[in-house]
Phi, psi and omega in degrees: 000131182292138178285165182275155178234149171291164181299319179292325177296317181299315179299317180296317181293320181297318179299315181296319178298317180297314180296316179294323180292315180301318181290315177293325179295320179293323183275322187240344185090171183295309188299321185273356174273117182255145176298323180300315179295318180298315180297322179297315182295324182276336179090035178230162177282161177298321178301323181289333181306319187284357169284339182255323180222136182289343181195165174302321181293325178297323176295314179297319179299316182291320176299312183299314181290325174296316179297317181295324179292321177296321180295316180300315179299316185290320182290320179295322178300319181295319182294320180287330180291313186261330189049190180055192178296327180295327179295320176298311179301318182293323177297319178298321179298318180298313178303311185297320180289330175288326175294323180299326181278333184234087186298343181290343178289334180246004175263028187292346180264005182281159179296322182299316180289326180295319178299318178297310184299326181289339181265351179287149173291170178297319180293317179296315179300321179295321177300315182296315181295318178299320180293322180294315182296323180297315180294319179295323181294338178306326184263005180229353187243023181270125187296333181275006179234147169225152186270147173271343180233178180293153181301320183297316178295318180299311180295326175296317181292317180296317175297315180297320180299314180292319181293350175297349178300337181291342180259009190302329183280349182256355181285144180293329184248192175293118188293335177289320176297319180296314178298314181304316179298315182292319180298314178306312189279324181288323179297326179295330181276325188277324188244151162230141186284141175245131181086188180275149175293157184276202189297327179293320168069005182265127182259000000 
């Protein structure tokens, strides 16, 4: 029988489980990440694990949605700081660097990721989809920006740009510098600023 934990202990253990899961997911993938190993890293029994998450999939869903939420907040902060087209470019740089640190974000077409998605409950899958839509809307729903091209084309270009991370190891130069260059130039083609720039003021 799992022992009881104080509220503070529960918060600390949950944070540790999320961190351990994120690290293992990045290194080994969903399938090769075991609840037993995560519990060992955190220092709890397997029985205690289910006091925090109803299943392995619930933990992975929480990690994915948490990372996506953190990316959204950081990208939005960049857009608010710079506004205008430069804000979009800076936000894209934030997103790309987070993808670089968390490869499960761009391996969504892998068999490993597909296995995870197929095991999610309907509610969990909806959380992931809603989180994805929220992040995508960040680049098309800002009142101080308007598009020079159709929304579908703009989102397609942005998605393709970020997904270039899959080729990062084959590029002749520094992939971060390459991405930053493309982000700066593509946003200038896709967007035109509406209204005055914000406090950051750089166009």
